[in-house]
C-alpha positions in Angstrom: 17.7 -1.1 6.4 19.7 -4.3 7.0 22.6 -4.3 4.6 21.6 -7.7 3.1 17.8 -7.1 2.9 16.5 -8.0 -0.6 12.9 -7.1 -1.2 11.1 -9.2 -3.8 9.9 -6.0 -5.4 11.0 -2.5 -4.8 8.5 0.4 -4.9 9.5 3.2 -7.3 6.5 5.4 -8.2 3.6 4.5 -5.9 0.6 6.7 -5.6 -2.7 4.8 -6.0 -3.9 1.4 -7.4 -3.5 2.6 -11.0 -0.3 4.7 -10.6 2.1 2.2 -8.9 5.3 1.0 -10.6 7.9 -1.3 -9.1 11.2 -2.9 -9.9 10.8 -6.7 -9.7 14.4 -7.7 -10.1 17.5 -7.6 -8.0 19.1 -4.9 -10.1 17.2 -1.8 -11.4 18.6 -2.5 -14.9 17.9 -6.3 -14.7 14.4 -6.0 -16.2 11.7 -3.5 -17.3 9.9 -1.8 -14.5 6.4 -3.0 -14.0 2.9 -2.1 -12.7 2.1 -3.9 -9.5 0.0 -6.4 -11.6 3.2 -7.5 -13.3 2.4 -5.8 -16.7 5.3 -3.9 -18.1 5.3 -0.1 -17.3 8.7 0.7 -18.4 11.2 3.5 -17.6 14.6 3.6 -19.1 17.7 5.4 -17.7 21.0 5.9 -19.4 24.0 7.9 -18.3 26.7 9.3 -20.6 30.1 9.4 -19.0 32.8 11.0 -21.1 31.0 10.0 -24.4 30.3 6.4 -23.3 26.7 5.3 -22.7 25.9 3.2 -19.6 22.5 1.8 -18.5 21.2 2.0 -15.0 17.4 1.6 -15.3 15.4 -0.8 -17.4 16.2 -1.8 -20.9 16.6 0.0 -24.3 15.0 -2.6 -26.6 11.2 -3.0 -25.8 10.8 -6.2 -27.8 12.7 -9.0 -26.0 12.5 -11.2 -29.1 14.5 -8.7 -31.1 18.3 -8.8 -30.9 19.8 -5.6 -29.6 23.1 -5.0 -28.0 22.1 -3.2 -24.9 24.6 -0.6 -23.5 26.7 -2.0 -20.6 25.1 -1.9 -17.2 26.5 0.1 -14.4 27.5 -1.8 -11.3 24.7 -1.6 -8.8 26.3 -1.0 -5.4 23.2 -0.9 -3.2 19.5 -0.3 -2.9 18.0 1.3 0.2 14.2 1.1 0.9 12.9 3.7 3.2 9.3 4.4 4.0 8.7 6.9 1.2 11.9 6.5 -0.8 13.9 3.9 -2.7 17.5 4.8 -3.4 19.8 3.0 -5.8 23.6 3.6 -6.0 25.6 2.7 -9.1 29.2 3.1 -10.2 31.0 3.0 -13.5 33.8 4.8 -15.3 34.9 6.8 -12.3 31.6 8.2 -11.2 28.9 7.3 -8.6 25.3 7.7 -9.6 22.6 7.9 -6.9 19.0 7.5 -8.1 16.3 8.4 -5.6 12.6 7.5 -6.2 10.5 9.4 -3.6 6.8 9.5 -3.5 5.8 12.0 -0.7 3.0 9.9 0.7 3.1 11.6 4.1 -0.1 10.3 5.7 -0.3 13.1 8.2 -0.5 15.7 5.4 -3.6 15.1 3.2 -2.5 17.7 0.7 0.8 16.0 -0.1 -0.8 12.6 0.2 -3.3 13.4 -2.5 -0.8 14.7 -5.0 -0.5 12.2 -7.8 3.2 12.9 -8.3 6.5 11.3 -7.6 10.1 12.6 -7.8 13.1 10.9 -9.4 16.4 12.5 -8.4 19.7 11.9 -10.0 22.9 12.7 -8.1 26.3 12.2 -9.6 29.9 12.7 -8.3 33.4 11.7 -9.3 34.9 8.8 -7.4 38.4 8.8 -9.0 39.5 12.4 -8.3 39.0 13.4 -12.0 36.3 15.5 -13.6 33.9 13.7 -15.9 31.4 15.0 -18.4 28.0 13.5 -17.5 24.5 13.5 -19.0 21.4 11.7 -17.8 18.9 10.2 -20.2 15.5 9.2 -18.8 12.2 8.2 -20.5 8.9 6.8 -19.6 6.6 4.7 -21.8 3.1 5.2 -22.9 2.4 1.8 -21.4 1.6 3.6 -18.2 -1.7 5.2 -19.6 -3.3 2.2 -21.3 -4.7 -1.1 -20.0 -3.6 -3.0 -23.0 -0.6 -2.3 -25.3 -2.9 -2.5 -28.4 -4.6 0.8 -27.4 -3.5 4.0 -29.1 -2.3 7.2 -27.5 -2.0 10.9 -28.1 0.6 13.3 -26.6 1.4 16.9 -26.2 4.3 19.1 -25.1 4.3 22.6 -23.6 6.4 25.1 -21.7 4.7 26.9 -18.8 5.8 28.8 -15.7 9.4 27.6 -16.0 8.5 24.0 -16.7 8.7 21.7 -19.7 5.7 19.5 -19.5 5.1 16.4 -21.6 1.8 14.5 -21.4 0.4 11.3 -23.0 -2.9 9.5 -22.7 -5.2 7.0 -24.3 -6.8 8.4 -27.5 -10.3 7.6 -26.1 -10.9 9.4 -22.8 -13.7 7.3 -21.3 -13.5 8.0 -17.6 -14.2 5.2 -15.1 -15.2 2.9 -17.9 -14.7 -0.4 -16.2 -14.0 -2.1 -12.9 -12.0 -5.2 -12.0 -8.8 -6.4 -10.5 -6.1 -7.2 -13.1 -6.7 -3.8 -14.9 -4.7 -0.7 -15.6 -6.0 2.8 -16.2 -6.8 3.9 -19.7 -8.1 7.4 -19.1 -6.4 10.5 -17.9 -2.8 11.6 -18.7 0.7 10.7 -17.6 3.1 13.6 -17.2 6.9 13.9 -17.3 8.0 17.3 -16.1 11.5 19.0 -15.9 12.6 22.5 -15.2 12.9 24.7 -18.3 16.6 25.4 -18.4 19.4 25.3 -21.0 20.8 22.0 -19.6 17.6 20.1 -20.2 16.3 18.7 -23.5 12.9 17.0 -23.9 11.2 15.1 -26.7 8.2 12.8 -27.3 8.4 10.2 -30.0 8.7 6.5 -30.8 11.1 4.3 -28.9 13.6 4.5 -31.8 14.7 7.8 -30.3 15.8 6.0 -27.2 17.8 3.5 -29.2 19.2 6.3 -31.3 20.4 8.1 -28.2 22.0 4.9 -26.8 24.0 4.5 -30.0 25.0 8.1 -30.9 24.4 10.2 -27.7 22.0 12.4 -29.7 18.6 12.2 -31.3 17.0 13.7 -34.4 14.1 16.0 -33.7 10.9 13.9 -34.0 9.0 15.2 -37.2 5.8 13.2 -36.8 2.6 14.3 -35.1 1.7 13.3 -31.5 -1.2 11.0 -32.5 0.4 7.6 -32.2 -1.0 4.2 -33.0 -1.2 1.2 -30.7 1.5 1.4 -28.0 2.9 -1.9 -29.0 3.6 -0.6 -32.5 5.8 2.5 -32.1 6.3 2.2 -28.3 6.1 6.0 -27.8 8.0 7.5 -24.9 8.4 10.8 -23.3 12.1 11.5 -22.8 14.5 14.0 -21.4 18.3 14.6 -21.3 19.7 16.4 -18.3 23.2 17.8 -18.8 25.2 17.7 -15.5 28.3 19.2 -17.1 31.7 18.5 -15.7 31.3 16.6 -12.4 34.0 16.4 -9.8 34.1 15.7 -6.1 31.1 17.9 -5.4 27.8 16.1 -6.3 25.6 17.5 -9.0 21.9 16.9 -8.7 18.9 17.0 -11.1 15.3 15.8 -10.7 12.3 15.0 -12.8 8.6 14.6 -11.8 6.3 11.8 -12.9 2.6 12.6 -12.4 -0.8 11.2 -13.4 -4.0 13.2 -13.6 -6.9 10.7 -13.8 -9.4 13.5 -14.2 -12.1 11.4 -12.4 -10.9 9.0 -9.8 -13.9 7.2 -8.3 -17.6 6.7 -9.0 -19.3 6.9 -5.6 -22.9 5.8 -5.7 -23.2 6.9 -9.3 -21.5 10.3 -8.8 -18.1 10.8 -10.4 -15.6 12.2 -7.9 -12.2 13.9 -8.5 -9.2 13.4 -6.4 -8.7 15.6 -3.3 -5.9 17.6 -4.8 -8.3 19.1 -7.3 -9.9 21.1 -4.5 -6.5 22.8 -3.8 -5.3 23.3 -7.4 -7.6 24.5 -10.1 -5.6 23.0 -13.0 -3.1 20.3 -13.5 -0.5 22.9 -14.5 -0.9 24.6 -11.0 -0.4 21.2 -9.4 2.8 20.5 -11.4 4.1 23.9 -10.7 3.7 23.4 -7.0 5.3 20.0 -7.1 8.4 21.3 -8.8 8.8 24.5 -6.9 8.3 22.9 -3.5 10.8 20.1 -4.3 13.4 21.1 -1.7 10.8 21.6 1.1 9.0 18.3 0.3 12.2 16.3 0.1 13.4 17.6 3.4 10.0 16.6 4.9 10.4 13.1 3.4 13.9 12.6 4.7 12.7 13.6 8.2 9.7 11.2 8.0 11.9 8.3 6.8 14.4 8.9 9.6 11.8 9.1 12.3 9.7 6.1 11.2 12.7 3.9 10.9 14.1 5.0 14.2 10.8 4.4 16.0 10.4 1.0 14.3 13.9 -0.1 15.4 13.1 0.9 19.0 9.8 -0.9 18.8 10.9 -4.2 17.2 14.4 -4.1 15.9 16.1 -3.6 12.6 14.3 -6.4 10.8 11.0 -5.0 11.9 12.0 -1.6 10.5 12.9 -3.2 7.2 9.4 -4.7 6.9 7.7 -1.5 7.8 9.8 0.5 5.3 8.7 -1.9 2.5 5.1 -2.0 3.6 4.5 1.8 4.0 4.1 3.0 0.5 2.2 -0.1 -0.6 -0.4 0.2 2.1 -1.1 3.8 0.9 -0.9 3.1 -2.8 -3.7 0.5 -2.6 -6.1 3.4 -1.8 -7.5 6.5 -3.6 -8.1 9.7 -1.6 -11.2 11.7 -2.7 -13.8 13.9 -1.1 -17.5 13.1 -1.1 -20.3 15.5 -2.1 -20.2 17.0 1.4 -16.5 17.5 1.5 -15.8 14.5 3.8 -12.6 12.4 3.3 -13.0 9.1 1.5 -10.0 6.8 1.5 -11.1 3.9 -0.7 -9.0 0.7 -0.9 -8.7 -1.7 -3.8 -8.6 -5.3 -2.9 -5.6 -5.9 -5.1 -4.9 -9.3 -6.7 -8.0 -10.7 -5.1 -11.3 -9.6 -6.6 -10.9 -5.9 -6.9 -13.5 -5.0 -4.3 -13.6 -1.4 -3.2 -13.7 -0.2 0.5 -13.5 -3.8 1.7 -14.1 -3.8 5.5 -11.9 -6.9 6.2 -9.1 -5.3 4.2 -9.5 -2.0 6.0 -9.5 -3.6 9.5 -5.9 -5.1 9.2 -4.6 -2.0 7.6 -5.6 0.5 10.3 -2.6 0.3 12.6 -0.6 2.4 10.1 -3.3 5.0 9.7 -4.2 5.2 13.4 -0.6 6.1 14.0 -0.3 8.8 11.3 -3.8 10.1 10.5 -7.0 8.6 12.0 -9.0 10.7 9.5 -8.0 8.2 6.9 -9.6 5.4 9.0 -12.8 7.4 9.0 -12.4 7.8 5.3 -12.4 4.0 5.0 -15.6 3.6 7.0 -17.8 6.3 5.5 -18.6 4.3 2.4 -19.7 1.3 4.5 -22.1 3.5 6.6 -23.6 5.1 3.5 -24.2 1.8 1.8 -25.5 0.1 5.0 -28.0 2.9 5.6 -29.4 2.7 2.1 -32.3 0.7 0.9 -29.9 -1.3 -1.3 -28.5 -3.2 1.8 -31.1 -5.7 3.2 -29.2 -7.1 6.1 -28.8 -6.2 9.8 -25.1 -6.8 9.7 -22.3 -4.8 8.2 -21.5 -5.1 4.4 -18.2 -6.6 3.2 -17.6 -3.8 0.6 -19.4 -1.2 -1.6 -18.5 -2.4 -5.1 -15.6 -3.1 -7.4 -12.8 -0.6 -7.8 -13.1 2.2 -9.0 -16.9 1.9 -9.0 -18.4 2.2 -5.5 -22.0 1.7 -6.6 -23.0 -1.3 -4.4 -21.7 -4.7 -3.8 -20.9 -7.1 -6.6 -18.8 -9.5 -4.4 -21.9 -11.4 -3.3 -24.9 -9.2 -4.1 -27.7 -9.9 -1.7 -26.8 -13.6 -1.2 -26.1 -14.2 2.4 -23.8 -17.2 1.7 -21.0 -14.9 0.5 -21.3 -12.4 3.4 -19.2 -12.2 6.5 -21.7 -11.1 9.2 -19.7 -11.6 12.4 -16.4 -10.6 10.7 -17.6 -7.3 9.4 -19.7 -6.2 12.4 -16.7 -6.9 14.7 -14.3 -5.1 12.3 -16.5 -2.0 12.1 -16.9 -1.7 15.8 -13.2 -2.2 16.6 -12.3 0.3 14.0 -14.8 2.8 15.3 -13.6 2.4 18.9 -10.0 2.7 17.9 -10.4 5.9 15.8 -12.6 7.6 18.5 -10.1 6.7 21.2 -7.2 8.1 19.2 -9.1 11.3 18.3 -10.5 11.7 21.8 -13.8 12.4 20.1 -16.9 10.2 19.8 -18.8 12.4 17.3 -18.1 10.1 14.4 -19.6 7.3 16.2 -22.6 9.4 17.2 -23.2 10.2 13.6 -23.6 6.5 12.9 -25.0 5.3 16.2 -28.0 3.5 14.9 -26.0 1.2 12.6 -23.3 0.7 15.3 -25.9 -0.3 17.8 -27.6 -2.7 15.3 -24.3 -4.4 14.6 -23.5 -4.7 18.3 -26.8 -6.4 18.9 -26.1 -8.8 16.1 -22.8 -9.8 17.8 -24.5 -10.1 21.2 -26.9 -12.6 19.6 -24.7 -14.4 17.1 -21.1 -13.7 18.0 -20.1 -16.1 20.7 -20.5 -19.3 18.7 -20.6 -18.2 15.0 -22.5 -20.4 12.6 -21.2 -21.7 9.3 -19.9 -18.6 7.6 -16.8 -16.9 6.1 -14.3 -14.9 8.0 -11.7 -12.5 6.5 -9.5 -15.6 5.7 -12.2 -16.5 3.2 -9.7 -18.4 1.0 -9.8 -21.1 3.7 -13.6 -21.6 3.1 -16.6 -21.5 5.4 -16.2 -22.6 9.0 -18.7 -23.0 11.9 -17.8 -22.4 15.5 -14.6 -20.4 14.6 -12.8 -19.6 17.8 -10.8 -16.7 16.4 -14.0 -15.2 14.9 -15.7 -15.5 18.2 -12.8 -13.4 19.7 -13.6 -10.8 17.1 -17.2 -10.7 18.1 -16.3 -10.3 21.8 -13.9 -7.5 21.0 -16.6 -5.9 18.9 -18.9 -5.9 22.0 -16.0 -4.5 24.1 -15.5 -1.8 21.5 -19.2 -0.9 21.6 -19.0 -0.7 25.4 -16.0 1.7 25.2 -18.0 3.9 22.8 -20.9 3.9 25.2 -18.6 5.1 27.9 -17.2 7.9 25.7 -20.8 8.9 25.0 -21.4 9.3 28.8 -23.2 6.1 29.5 -20.8 4.5 31.9 -23.4 2.0 33.3 -23.9 0.6 29.8 -20.2 0.4 29.3 -19.7 -1.6 32.4 -22.6 -3.9 31.6 -21.2 -4.6 28.1 -17.7 -5.3 29.5 -19.3 -7.6 32.1 -21.1 -9.4 29.3 -17.9 -9.7 27.3 -16.1 -11.3 30.3 -18.9 -13.8 30.7 -18.5 -14.6 27.0 -14.7 -15.1 27.4 -15.3 -17.6 30.2 -17.5 -19.6 27.9 -15.0 -19.2 25.1 -12.2 -20.6 27.2 -14.3 -23.6 28.1 -15.2 -24.3 24.5 -11.8 -23.6 22.9 -9.4 -25.1 25.4 -7.1 -27.8 24.0 -4.3 -28.6 26.3 -1.4 -26.2 25.6 -3.4 -24.0 23.2 -6.9 -23.2 22.0 -8.8 -24.7 19.1 -9.4 -23.6 15.5 -13.1 -24.4 16.0 -15.0 -25.2 19.2 -16.2 -28.6 17.9 -12.8 -29.7 16.4 -10.4 -31.2 18.9 -6.8 -31.5 17.9 -6.9 -28.2 16.0 -5.3 -24.7 16.5 -5.1 -21.3 14.8 -3.6 -17.9 15.1 -5.7 -15.9 17.5 -4.8 -12.5 16.1 -8.0 -10.8 17.1 -6.8 -10.9 20.8 -4.4 -8.0 20.1 -7.2 -5.4 20.6 -7.8 -6.6 24.2 -4.1 -5.8 24.8 -4.1 -2.4 23.0 -7.4 -1.2 24.5 -6.2 -2.5 27.9 -9.6 -4.0 28.6 -8.3 -7.4 29.8 -11.6 -9.2 29.2 -9.5 -12.3 28.4 -7.2 -13.7 31.0 -3.6 -12.8 30.0 -2.8 -16.5 30.3 -4.8 -17.1 27.1 -2.5 -15.1 24.9 0.6 -16.2 26.8 -0.3 -19.8 26.2 -1.0 -19.1 22.5 2.4 -17.4 22.0 4.3 -20.3 23.5 2.3 -22.7 21.2 3.2 -20.6 18.2 6.9 -21.2 18.9 6.3 -24.9 18.6 4.3 -24.6 15.4 6.7 -22.2 13.7 8.2 -23.3 10.3 11.2 -21.9 8.5 9.2 -18.9 7.2 6.7 -18.4 10.0 3.7 -19.7 11.8 0.9 -21.2 9.6 -2.5 -19.6 9.8 -3.9 -22.8 11.4 -3.4 -26.6 11.4 -5.1 -27.2 8.0 -2.4 -25.9 5.6 1.2 -24.5 5.9 0.3 -21.1 4.5 0.1 -17.9 6.6 -0.8 -14.2 6.4 2.0 -11.8 7.1 -0.3 -9.2 8.8 -1.7 -11.8 11.2 1.7 -13.2 11.9 2.9 -9.7 13.2 -0.4 -9.3 15.2 0.2 -12.6 17.1 3.9 -11.7 17.5 2.7 -8.5 19.2 0.8 -10.5 21.8 4.1 -11.4 23.3 5.2 -9.6 26.5 8.9 -9.1 25.6 10.9 -7.9 22.6 12.9 -11.1 22.3 9.8 -13.2 21.7 8.4 -10.6 19.2 11.6 -10.7 17.2 11.8 -14.5 17.3 8.3 -14.6 15.8 8.9 -12.1 13.0 12.4 -13.1 12.0 11.0 -15.9 9.8 8.8 -13.3 8.0 11.8 -11.2 7.3 13.6 -14.3 6.0 10.6 -15.0 3.7 10.6 -11.5 2.2 14.4 -11.6 1.8 14.5 -15.1 0.2 11.3 -15.8 -1.6 11.9 -16.5 -5.3 8.5 -14.9 -6.3 9.1 -11.3 -7.5 5.9 -9.6 -6.5 5.0 -6.6 -4.4 4.8 -7.5 -0.7 2.4 -10.4 -0.4 0.4 -11.2 2.7 -0.3 -14.8 1.8 2.5 -17.3 1.4 3.7 -20.8 2.3 5.7 -21.0 5.5 7.6 -24.2 4.4 8.6 -23.4 0.8 8.7 -19.6 1.0 6.5 -19.4 -2.1 3.9 -16.8 -2.8 0.4 -18.2 -2.7 -1.6 -15.2 -3.8 -2.4 -11.5 -3.1 0.1 -8.7 -3.8 0.1 -4.9 -3.4 -2.6 -5.1 -0.8 -3.2 -2.4 1.8 -3.3 -5.0 4.6 0.5 -4.7 5.0 -0.4 -1.6 7.0 -1.2 -4.2 9.7 2.5 -4.8 10.2 2.5 -1.5 12.1 0.5 -3.1 14.9 3.5 -3.4 17.2 4.4 0.2 16.7 0.7 1.1 17.4 0.7 -1.0 20.6 3.9 0.6 21.9 2.6 4.1 21.2 -1.1 3.6 22.2 -0.8 5.4 25.5 0.8 8.4 23.9 -1.8 8.5 21.1 -4.7 8.4 23.5 -3.2 10.5 26.4 -6.0 13.0 25.9 -8.6 10.4 26.8 -9.9 10.5 30.4 
């Protein structure tokens, strides 16, 4: 990570759309930690050094309007964001404290990826040559298991298989009771787990125990029962104290586990599904035992993954590119839920975060797939299966691909637009599904997934052949910009959808049809160039002279090495983008100064050399580093002011991996004839 890189928000515990908590301040102790929606989901961390209390995480007083003399804050030395880890370093009173938040979201390992658990590791050592007596206090609030702080919770504590386990959840366990965007989970149970050893103490109780510890380095045993009232009344917390003993030059290390069992994760066409991990572990206790006892092995795997991804990213696009991928990785995954359908097939369901809460949105999946093609193409198939199931049902009346299958976490059919064609994205979603299918089949070297869905694929290809070259008045994925007819970039998507169908036909053994479709695509590109040409660049819309736009859909012609477009098209576009670039990047088109971070990296990847790529993404790095808006990695922002426009915590940041995908495509598909 670049030494001066400052993320607008730092991922801490990032598992899925409900279990995702971030630090949204420069310093870990500068504010409460928060759910990605911005709602407070607090953790508090204190360290006792030779009988003096210091604060390194969050705040002690939960009510900002109340006066409370907070313990002094440690000096934060650094924060390092790696793909699956965020590591803070602090110093005070002669010791150094290293706090490592690692969520083992290793995409190539579905077993680990599905575990709803995250590690927090505390490592302390003396920096002044003297021994120091050190204790770590850590707690997590019941805010994590309710949508609103006026909801009541119940808790329990147990010792099992060498573990001390605390759990807390909403008093009313109404699974999958609602859908929407700006919502937090209010079913299932949050867990705080430590190893059962003499150096560890645990307690559940009101937040007064935190304040009591901060003042007296001790707490009185909580005498009440574990049925609490509304969270905003007593502010119940699950807490632990880890005694590190006398700490010298050799580092002492302790860890805790935060986990969330949602019991039921997704309603899939009116069937309630559990998370994938439940097929491996029969109980939550079994899961927690594995998470704790495999700590060393899993952390080694995470360190290796972090090192390899960062090294590959630097080689592909430089240090700033590696910084962006490191910040994007966990978010792209945590905007999904991993479950199995009734037949045991993987479903990887996205939530369209901070937009409208749609589930399994096609034009959210499409930009995210570069990451997943690199690390596990089965996850791309898991994104597509819900769309095929819905499109094949009587509930879907159209001959083009759906936009989504419902609103998270209820995948019971579209609520985004229902059966109104005005809100659909016919060319967009057909092109997306065909490109995604070709990409996943090429990476796997296996066309069986396409064969399973061949009827729908063929129908969508026919739709593009009829309607794709010059799209009528309709939405594209950039729907915030409104409907647009004769959209030149959408036309490219249609052409690449037809190319993708041709490649699939070839993989199916029909080489003649493949060549015929590629020939048709080349004829379409000739017509496209005539309609879109505008001097030094190409138009936003065929009928609008003096306009321009980012032609990000061209990237698949480069990756697939199909060359249906003359290379001069993208070369001309890239040179134009340099002229249009503002302080924080290239606008999406000529209409407004905002852009999309995923599409910006896609057009940068059209360049033929590393220098041009880095020149085009450097302003994106500057935006992330300088924007005053403290939200998880946004993909929609103003290129002049550096201000967040909308969207946060979306899976589309997986699209930033497109350059890494492009550079590794030959290796990924080396098995393909």
